[in-house]
C-alpha positions as CSV (number, residue, x, y, z in Angstrom):
1,M,15.5,19.1,-47.9
2,N,17.9,17.0,-49.9
3,T,16.8,13.4,-50.9
4,L,18.6,10.1,-51.7
5,K,17.2,7.8,-54.4
6,C,17.6,4.1,-54.0
7,T,19.5,2.6,-57.1
8,T,17.8,-0.7,-56.5
9,C,14.2,0.0,-55.9
10,G,14.2,3.8,-57.0
11,H,12.6,4.8,-53.7
12,V,13.3,8.4,-52.6
13,N,14.6,8.5,-49.0
14,N,15.1,11.6,-46.9
15,E,18.4,13.0,-46.4
16,G,20.2,11.2,-43.6
17,T,18.5,7.8,-44.2
18,T,21.4,5.0,-44.4
19,I,18.9,2.1,-45.2
20,C,16.4,2.4,-48.0
21,E,13.0,2.4,-46.3
22,K,11.4,0.1,-49.1
23,C,14.0,-2.6,-50.0
24,G,16.3,-2.3,-47.1
25,K,19.6,-1.6,-49.2
26,P,22.3,0.1,-47.4
27,L,22.6,3.6,-49.0
28,D,26.4,4.3,-47.9
29,N,27.8,2.1,-50.7
30,D,30.1,0.5,-48.3
31,Q,31.6,-2.4,-50.2
32,N,33.8,-3.7,-47.3
33,G,30.8,-5.2,-45.3
34,K,31.1,-2.9,-42.3
35,L,28.2,-3.9,-39.9
36,L,25.3,-1.5,-40.1
37,N,24.4,0.8,-37.4
38,M,20.8,-0.3,-36.4
39,R,20.3,1.9,-33.4
40,Y,17.6,4.0,-35.3
41,D,17.2,1.4,-38.3
42,G,19.1,3.7,-40.6
43,T,16.2,6.3,-40.6
44,A,16.9,10.1,-40.8
45,I,17.3,11.9,-37.5
46,R,16.0,15.5,-37.8
47,S,19.2,16.9,-35.6
48,K,21.6,15.2,-38.0
49,T,20.2,16.6,-41.2
50,R,18.9,20.2,-40.5
51,N,21.0,23.1,-39.3
52,R,19.7,25.8,-41.4
53,S,17.3,28.1,-39.3
54,I,17.4,29.2,-35.8
55,V,14.7,26.6,-34.7
56,D,17.1,24.0,-36.3
57,K,20.0,25.3,-34.3
58,I,18.1,25.3,-31.0
59,W,16.7,21.8,-31.8
60,N,19.9,20.6,-32.5
61,F,21.4,22.2,-29.2
62,F,18.9,20.5,-26.9
63,S,18.9,17.2,-29.0
64,S,22.5,16.7,-28.2
65,V,23.3,14.0,-25.7
66,K,26.5,15.8,-24.4
67,V,24.4,18.9,-23.8
68,G,21.9,16.8,-21.9
69,V,24.7,15.1,-19.7
70,T,26.4,18.7,-19.3
71,L,23.0,19.9,-17.7
72,I,22.6,17.1,-15.7
73,A,26.3,17.5,-14.4
74,I,25.9,21.2,-13.8
75,T,22.5,20.5,-11.8
76,L,24.3,17.6,-9.7
77,V,27.1,20.0,-8.8
78,A,24.7,22.8,-7.8
79,S,22.7,20.2,-5.9
80,A,25.9,19.1,-3.9
81,L,26.6,22.8,-3.0
82,G,23.0,23.0,-1.4
83,T,24.1,20.4,0.8
84,I,27.3,22.0,2.3
85,Y,25.1,23.8,5.0
86,P,21.7,23.3,6.0
87,Q,19.0,25.0,3.8
88,Q,17.0,27.9,5.2
89,M,14.0,25.8,5.7
90,Y,16.0,23.6,8.1
91,I,17.4,26.2,10.5
92,P,15.6,27.6,13.5
93,Q,12.6,29.5,12.5
94,N,13.1,32.3,14.9
95,V,16.6,33.5,13.8
96,D,17.8,35.9,11.0
97,P,19.4,33.6,8.4
98,A,22.0,36.1,7.6
99,V,22.9,36.2,11.2
100,H,22.5,32.5,11.6
101,Y,25.0,31.3,9.0
102,E,27.6,33.8,10.0
103,D,27.4,32.8,13.7
104,Q,27.3,29.1,13.0
105,Y,29.8,28.7,10.2
106,G,31.7,32.0,10.1
107,I,33.0,33.4,7.0
108,T,32.2,30.6,4.8
109,G,28.6,30.7,6.0
110,Q,28.3,34.3,5.4
111,I,29.8,33.8,1.9
112,Y,27.1,30.8,1.3
113,Y,24.3,33.3,2.3
114,Q,25.3,35.9,0.3
115,L,25.6,33.7,-3.0
116,G,22.2,32.5,-2.2
117,F,23.0,28.9,-1.6
118,H,21.0,28.9,1.6
119,N,17.8,28.7,-0.5
120,L,19.5,27.0,-3.5
121,Y,16.8,24.7,-4.6
122,G,14.2,27.6,-5.0
123,S,16.5,29.9,-6.8
124,W,15.6,31.2,-10.2
125,W,18.7,29.6,-11.8
126,Y,18.3,26.2,-10.2
127,L,14.7,26.2,-11.6
128,I,16.2,27.1,-15.0
129,L,18.4,24.4,-15.0
130,V,15.7,21.9,-14.0
131,A,13.4,23.3,-16.8
132,L,16.3,23.0,-19.3
133,I,16.9,19.3,-18.5
134,G,13.1,18.6,-19.0
135,I,13.5,20.4,-22.3
136,S,16.5,18.5,-23.6
137,I,14.9,15.2,-22.5
138,F,11.6,16.2,-24.4
139,I,13.4,17.1,-27.6
140,V,15.9,14.3,-27.5
141,S,13.0,11.8,-27.1
142,I,11.1,13.4,-30.1
143,D,14.1,13.7,-32.2
144,R,14.9,10.1,-31.9
145,G,11.9,8.2,-30.9
146,V,9.5,9.3,-33.6
147,P,11.8,8.3,-36.5
148,L,12.3,5.1,-34.8
149,F,8.6,4.4,-34.3
150,K,7.9,5.2,-38.0
151,A,10.8,3.0,-39.0
152,L,9.7,-0.1,-37.1
153,K,6.1,0.4,-37.9
154,N,6.8,0.4,-41.6
155,Q,9.7,-1.9,-41.8
156,A,9.9,-4.1,-44.8
157,I,9.8,-7.5,-44.7
158,K,12.0,-8.6,-47.7
159,R,15.3,-7.1,-47.2
160,H,18.3,-6.5,-49.5
161,L,20.9,-9.2,-49.7
162,H,23.5,-6.5,-48.5
163,F,21.5,-5.7,-45.7
164,L,21.5,-9.2,-44.5
165,K,25.1,-9.7,-45.0
166,R,25.8,-6.6,-43.0
167,Q,24.2,-7.7,-39.7
168,K,26.0,-8.8,-36.9
169,Y,24.8,-12.5,-37.1
170,F,24.3,-14.1,-40.6
171,V,24.4,-17.5,-42.1
172,E,23.9,-18.9,-45.6
173,N,22.2,-22.3,-45.8
174,T,22.1,-24.5,-48.9
175,D,19.9,-27.1,-50.0
176,V,17.3,-26.6,-47.2
177,S,14.5,-29.1,-47.1
178,E,10.9,-27.8,-46.8
179,Q,10.7,-30.2,-43.6
180,D,13.7,-28.1,-42.0
181,R,12.2,-24.7,-43.1
182,T,8.9,-25.6,-41.4
183,A,10.5,-27.2,-38.3
184,F,12.3,-23.7,-37.9
185,I,9.2,-21.5,-38.3
186,Q,7.3,-23.6,-36.0
187,N,10.3,-23.3,-33.3
188,L,10.1,-19.5,-34.0
189,K,6.4,-19.4,-33.0
190,K,7.0,-21.7,-30.0
191,H,9.6,-19.1,-28.9
192,R,6.8,-16.4,-29.1
193,Y,8.0,-14.8,-32.2
194,K,5.6,-12.7,-34.4
195,I,6.0,-14.2,-38.0
196,T,5.3,-12.0,-40.9
197,E,5.6,-13.3,-44.5
198,K,5.7,-11.7,-48.2
199,N,6.7,-13.6,-51.1
200,G,8.3,-16.4,-49.2
201,H,10.4,-13.9,-47.3
202,L,9.7,-14.0,-43.6
203,L,10.3,-11.6,-40.5
204,A,10.2,-13.0,-37.1
205,E,10.0,-10.5,-34.4
206,K,9.5,-10.3,-30.8
207,G,10.0,-7.8,-27.8
208,R,9.7,-4.6,-30.0
209,F,8.0,-2.8,-27.0
210,S,11.4,-3.0,-25.1
211,R,12.7,-0.2,-27.6
212,W,10.5,2.1,-25.9
213,G,11.7,1.6,-22.6
214,P,14.3,4.7,-22.7
215,Y,11.3,6.8,-24.0
216,V,9.1,5.5,-21.4
217,N,11.9,6.6,-19.0
218,H,12.0,10.0,-20.4
219,L,8.3,10.5,-19.9
220,G,8.6,9.4,-16.6
221,L,11.3,12.1,-16.0
222,I,9.4,14.8,-17.6
223,I,6.4,14.2,-15.5
224,F,8.6,13.9,-12.4
225,L,10.4,17.3,-13.4
226,I,7.1,19.0,-13.8
227,G,6.1,17.9,-10.4
228,T,9.1,19.4,-8.9
229,L,8.5,22.7,-10.7
230,F,5.2,22.7,-9.5
231,R,6.4,22.8,-6.0
232,F,7.1,26.4,-6.5
233,V,3.4,27.3,-7.5
234,P,1.9,28.5,-4.1
235,F,-1.3,26.8,-4.3
236,M,0.3,23.4,-5.2
237,Y,3.1,23.4,-2.3
238,V,3.2,25.0,0.9
239,D,6.0,24.3,3.6
240,D,6.0,27.1,6.1
241,F,5.9,28.0,9.8
242,V,3.8,29.9,12.1
243,W,4.3,30.7,15.9
244,V,0.9,31.2,17.9
245,R,0.7,32.3,21.3
246,E,-1.7,31.5,23.7
247,G,-5.1,33.2,23.1
248,E,-3.9,34.8,19.8
249,T,-5.3,34.2,16.4
250,A,-2.7,34.1,13.6
251,V,-3.1,33.8,9.7
252,I,-2.0,30.8,8.4
253,P,0.9,31.1,5.9
254,G,0.2,30.0,2.4
255,T,-3.5,30.3,2.5
256,N,-3.5,33.8,1.0
257,Q,-5.3,34.9,4.3
258,Q,-8.1,32.5,3.9
259,Y,-7.5,30.5,7.0
260,Y,-6.6,31.7,10.5
261,I,-5.6,29.5,13.5
262,K,-6.4,30.4,17.3
263,N,-4.1,28.9,20.0
264,E,-6.9,28.3,22.7
265,E,-4.5,26.5,25.1
266,F,-1.0,24.8,24.8
267,I,-0.6,21.8,27.0
268,F,3.0,20.5,28.0
269,E,3.7,17.5,30.1
270,T,7.1,16.0,31.1
271,Y,8.3,12.5,32.5
272,G,8.1,12.2,36.3
273,E,4.7,14.2,36.7
274,S,2.7,11.1,37.3
275,D,3.0,7.7,39.2
276,E,3.6,5.8,36.0
277,D,6.4,7.4,35.3
278,D,8.3,6.0,38.3
279,I,9.8,3.3,36.0
280,F,11.9,6.0,34.4
281,Q,13.0,7.6,37.7
282,A,16.5,6.1,37.5
283,A,17.1,7.5,33.9
284,L,15.4,10.8,35.0
285,D,17.9,11.4,37.7
286,R,20.6,11.3,35.4
287,T,19.3,14.3,33.3
288,N,19.9,17.9,33.9
289,G,16.3,19.0,33.1
290,P,12.9,18.0,32.4
291,I,12.1,15.6,29.5
292,P,9.1,16.4,27.5
293,K,6.6,13.6,27.4
294,H,3.7,15.0,25.5
295,F,2.8,18.6,24.1
296,E,-0.3,19.6,22.0
297,T,-2.1,22.7,20.9
298,R,-5.9,23.0,21.3
299,A,-6.8,25.1,18.4
300,T,-9.7,26.5,16.6
301,L,-9.4,26.9,12.6
302,Y,-11.3,29.8,11.2
303,E,-12.0,30.7,7.6
304,N,-12.2,34.3,6.3
305,V,-15.5,34.7,4.8
306,S,-15.4,38.5,4.2
307,T,-15.6,40.0,0.7
308,D,-12.4,41.1,-0.8
309,V,-12.3,44.6,0.4
310,V,-8.9,46.4,0.7
311,G,-8.3,47.1,4.4
312,S,-11.4,45.3,5.6
313,E,-11.2,43.3,8.9
314,P,-11.6,39.7,8.3
315,E,-14.9,38.0,9.0
316,L,-13.9,34.6,10.5
317,K,-16.1,31.7,10.8
318,E,-15.3,28.6,12.7
319,V,-14.8,25.5,10.5
320,K,-12.8,23.2,13.0
321,S,-11.5,22.8,16.2
322,G,-9.5,20.1,18.1
323,E,-6.0,19.0,19.2
324,I,-2.7,19.3,17.2
325,I,-0.5,16.6,18.6
326,V,3.0,15.5,17.1
327,N,2.3,13.3,14.2
328,E,-1.5,14.0,14.5
329,P,-2.0,17.3,12.6
330,M,-5.2,19.1,11.9
331,K,-6.2,19.1,8.1
332,I,-8.4,21.0,5.8
333,N,-8.5,21.0,2.1
334,G,-5.2,19.3,1.8
335,L,-3.7,21.6,4.3
336,G,-2.0,20.1,7.4
337,L,-1.0,22.0,10.7
338,Y,1.8,19.8,12.4
339,Q,2.7,20.3,16.0
340,D,6.5,21.0,15.6
341,S,8.0,23.2,18.6
342,Y,7.2,25.4,21.5
343,Q,8.4,28.1,23.6
344,M,7.5,28.1,27.1
345,N,7.1,31.3,29.2
346,E,7.7,33.8,26.7
347,F,7.4,37.2,27.8
348,Q,4.0,39.0,27.3
349,T,4.2,42.2,29.0
350,M,6.5,44.1,31.2
351,T,5.4,46.7,33.6
352,F,7.9,49.6,34.6
353,K,8.0,52.2,37.3
354,L,9.5,55.5,37.2
355,H,11.1,56.7,40.6
356,R,13.7,59.1,41.8
357,A,17.3,57.8,41.5
358,D,17.9,58.7,45.3
359,D,14.5,57.3,46.7
360,E,15.4,54.4,48.7
361,E,11.7,53.2,48.9
362,E,11.5,53.4,45.1
363,E,8.1,54.9,45.4
364,A,6.5,55.1,41.8
365,I,5.8,58.4,40.4
366,V,4.2,56.6,37.1
367,E,3.7,52.9,36.1
368,F,3.3,51.7,32.4
369,T,2.9,48.5,30.8
370,V,4.7,47.5,27.5
371,D,3.1,45.0,25.1
372,L,6.1,43.3,24.1
373,T,4.4,42.0,20.8
374,D,3.1,45.4,19.8
375,P,4.7,48.2,22.1
376,Q,3.7,51.8,22.1
377,R,6.4,54.3,21.1
378,E,5.4,56.8,23.9
379,Y,3.6,56.8,27.1
380,T,2.4,60.2,28.3
381,F,0.9,60.6,31.9
382,D,-1.4,63.4,33.5
383,N,1.3,64.6,35.7
384,G,3.6,66.0,33.0
385,Y,5.8,63.1,32.6
386,T,6.5,61.3,29.3
387,I,8.3,57.8,28.7
388,E,9.6,57.4,25.0
389,L,10.6,53.8,23.9
390,N,13.5,54.8,21.7
391,K,14.9,51.4,21.1
392,Y,13.4,47.7,21.5
393,Y,15.1,44.5,21.2
394,P,12.9,41.4,21.5
395,E,15.7,39.1,21.8
396,Y,18.6,41.3,22.9
397,E,22.4,40.3,22.7
398,L,25.6,42.1,22.2
399,N,27.4,41.7,18.9
400,N,31.0,43.5,18.9
401,G,30.0,45.9,21.5
402,Q,26.7,46.7,19.6
403,P,23.1,45.7,20.8
404,R,21.0,43.9,18.3
405,S,18.0,41.6,18.3
406,V,18.6,38.0,17.3
407,S,14.8,37.4,16.5
408,N,11.6,39.2,16.7
409,Y,10.3,37.1,19.6
410,P,10.4,38.7,23.1
411,R,12.5,36.0,24.9
412,N,15.1,38.5,26.2
413,P,13.9,41.6,25.7
414,G,15.9,44.9,25.9
415,F,14.8,48.5,26.0
416,V,16.1,52.3,25.4
417,F,13.9,54.5,27.1
418,F,13.8,58.5,27.1
419,V,12.4,60.1,30.2
420,K,11.0,63.5,30.1
421,G,9.2,65.4,32.9
422,P,8.3,69.0,34.2
423,D,11.4,69.2,36.3
424,I,13.8,67.7,33.8
425,E,15.8,70.1,31.7
426,E,17.1,67.4,29.2
427,Q,15.4,64.1,28.4
428,E,17.2,61.2,30.4
429,A,18.1,58.0,28.7
430,S,18.3,54.5,30.4
431,F,18.9,51.1,29.1
432,L,16.9,48.2,30.5
433,A,17.1,44.4,30.2
434,I,16.9,41.5,32.4
435,G,19.8,41.7,35.0
436,Q,20.5,45.3,33.6
437,N,19.7,48.7,34.3
438,I,22.2,51.3,32.7
439,P,21.7,55.1,33.0
440,S,23.2,57.4,30.5
441,G,24.6,59.5,33.1
442,D,23.8,60.9,36.4
443,N,20.1,60.7,36.0
444,Q,17.6,62.1,38.4
445,Y,15.0,59.5,37.7
446,K,15.4,55.6,37.3
447,L,13.2,53.1,35.6
448,G,12.8,49.6,37.2
449,L,10.8,46.6,36.4
450,A,7.7,46.3,38.5
451,D,6.1,43.3,37.1
452,F,5.6,40.8,34.0
453,T,3.4,38.2,32.5
454,V,4.3,35.4,30.3
455,R,2.7,32.8,28.1
456,D,3.5,29.7,26.1
457,V,4.0,29.8,22.2
458,S,3.1,27.0,19.9
459,G,5.2,26.4,16.8
460,L,3.2,24.9,14.1
461,N,4.5,23.4,10.7
462,V,2.1,24.4,7.8
463,K,2.4,21.8,5.0
464,K,0.5,21.3,1.8
465,D,1.9,19.1,-1.1
466,L,-0.3,18.3,-4.2
467,T,2.8,17.4,-6.2
468,L,3.1,14.1,-4.7
469,P,0.8,12.4,-7.0
470,I,2.6,13.8,-9.8
471,L,5.8,12.9,-8.7
472,G,4.6,9.4,-7.8
473,V,3.0,9.0,-11.2
474,G,6.4,10.2,-12.8
475,A,8.5,7.8,-10.6
476,F,6.2,4.8,-11.5
477,I,6.3,5.4,-15.2
478,F,10.0,5.7,-14.9
479,M,10.4,2.1,-13.3
480,I,8.2,0.6,-15.9
481,G,10.7,2.1,-18.5
482,V,13.5,0.7,-16.5
483,I,11.9,-2.8,-16.3
484,Q,10.8,-2.6,-19.9
485,G,14.2,-1.8,-21.3
486,M,16.3,-3.8,-18.9
487,Y,14.5,-7.3,-18.8
488,W,13.2,-7.5,-22.5
489,Q,15.1,-7.3,-25.7
490,H,14.0,-6.5,-29.2
491,R,15.0,-9.5,-31.5
492,R,14.4,-9.8,-35.2
493,I,15.3,-12.7,-37.7
494,W,15.1,-12.1,-41.4
495,I,14.7,-15.2,-43.5
496,H,15.4,-14.8,-47.1
497,P,15.2,-17.5,-49.7
498,D,17.3,-17.5,-52.9
499,D,17.3,-20.2,-55.3
500,N,18.8,-23.1,-53.3
501,S,20.0,-21.1,-50.6
502,L,18.4,-19.7,-47.4
503,Y,19.9,-16.7,-45.8
504,V,19.1,-15.8,-42.3
505,A,20.2,-12.6,-40.6
506,C,19.5,-11.5,-36.9
507,H,19.7,-8.6,-34.8
508,T,19.1,-7.8,-31.0
509,N,19.4,-4.5,-29.4
510,K,21.2,-6.3,-26.4
511,N,22.2,-9.5,-24.9
512,W,23.7,-11.3,-28.0
513,F,24.7,-14.2,-25.9
514,G,21.2,-15.0,-25.0
515,F,20.0,-14.5,-28.3
516,T,22.7,-16.9,-29.7
517,R,21.7,-19.6,-27.1
518,E,17.9,-19.1,-28.1
519,F,18.8,-19.5,-32.0
520,E,20.7,-22.5,-31.1
521,K,17.4,-24.1,-29.6
522,M,15.5,-23.1,-32.5
523,I,17.6,-24.9,-35.1
524,N,17.9,-28.1,-32.9
525,E,16.7,-31.1,-34.8
526,T,17.1,-29.2,-38.4
527,N,19.9,-29.1,-40.6
528,L,20.2,-25.4,-40.5
529,K,23.5,-23.9,-39.6
530,M,24.4,-22.0,-36.6
531,I,24.5,-18.2,-37.0
532,E,28.0,-16.6,-37.3
533,D,29.3,-13.5,-35.8
534,Q,30.3,-11.2,-38.7
535,E,32.4,-8.8,-36.4
536,T,34.5,-11.6,-35.2
537,K,35.1,-12.9,-38.8
538,E,36.1,-9.4,-39.7
539,K,38.9,-9.1,-37.0
540,E,39.9,-12.6,-38.1
């Protein structure tokens, strides 16, 4: 690394230093008296002085403020794209996202889904953008903060006269009495300035901690970004959904099959069922249907205590039971089960009978029951008849003339059955749905619905968020940095005696007007001159 030697004191400074670290003489040899850039107290910045190795180039890239702003701008635009249509987590849980976006928003919704914007905030490229912003903030803080800290910690008390004259505010006093000098120093102390003296030269300083405000901001932002990235670590953050039918036990998503939930009973109440609801009768009469008043799930929570053997059945141990009510979740180990939605009277089973098509009495030849959550593919009977379930549509609908299922939940089931028998030369096909019974041709036999059973289904939101404390700490630290940098200023006054003169130079990182008003108060009742704005004098 190249070095710069001060011609006044002989101190060797690193390349890029603009103010001598020892005597404070400007090293730019500017004879026109241009004001010094005091942002980093003239210390050398790595990104401005090194550009040789690949490490230097990477460091310089991320330490660029333009790069940081560009990354933030790109992330903001990407975040805005994610708000054009609802994210996948906010659409109904029982629909196919590909179908939902196309049906609800047309061709633009289809493109939105195909581009992956439906899950934008969890996409790999969005996470990389967030990580790059964090890297940029970290490198910028190290690149600027460390040199500034060293410069302020080791700043010289006695400064070169050229340094003083090139500050924004400077004044030369002549024939200053000891009484005026003492009074001025006492006034500095009254205004909470820390006084440091060396060989008659003084440095008065206060509010240095405000210089670290931006870096405290950066620390808070980095912690906050780490918290957001942790949301994509499974054990740190869970936001999932599970449907649990009455009497069924389902694994709780996001728990790695450690916990199971059983729906013992689903309770649903509406307004108008009790005498207490009479006061709402007028409003109820204006509605077209029942209005939910209360719904809850009586549930039992189990833990899988079996050994981790592939293919083994879970060994469930009851750990908790109770009610899951809206805004009153069931919780365990930071995991919360929230009552979110419900499905009343979902089909559980359907029983069909086979009879001859020309039999007006529709006397059953065979009967069979289809479990709509786990249907068999084939039903064989002792009399030689076989019913094959060729196609099953749990929530049937027609799309451009083609049958399809909107979801995997049996809310409007449709079936394609093949019938085989000893007196049937070729198998006969029939399509059955609610209100529909369509044979494939002139069939000898006909299938009909004989009976069905229904049950209620509870929709539970599964939530776990261990990142909130991290996000809270990051936001708190960030606000401390905002207050620290906004409401305080780093103010310095250099007092330089020379023969019969007393030079005074001042600097603050902001609020120059307030600084001059404070200085005016400190020289009150003394013969010292008011500091003059060198920048204004240059323009004149």
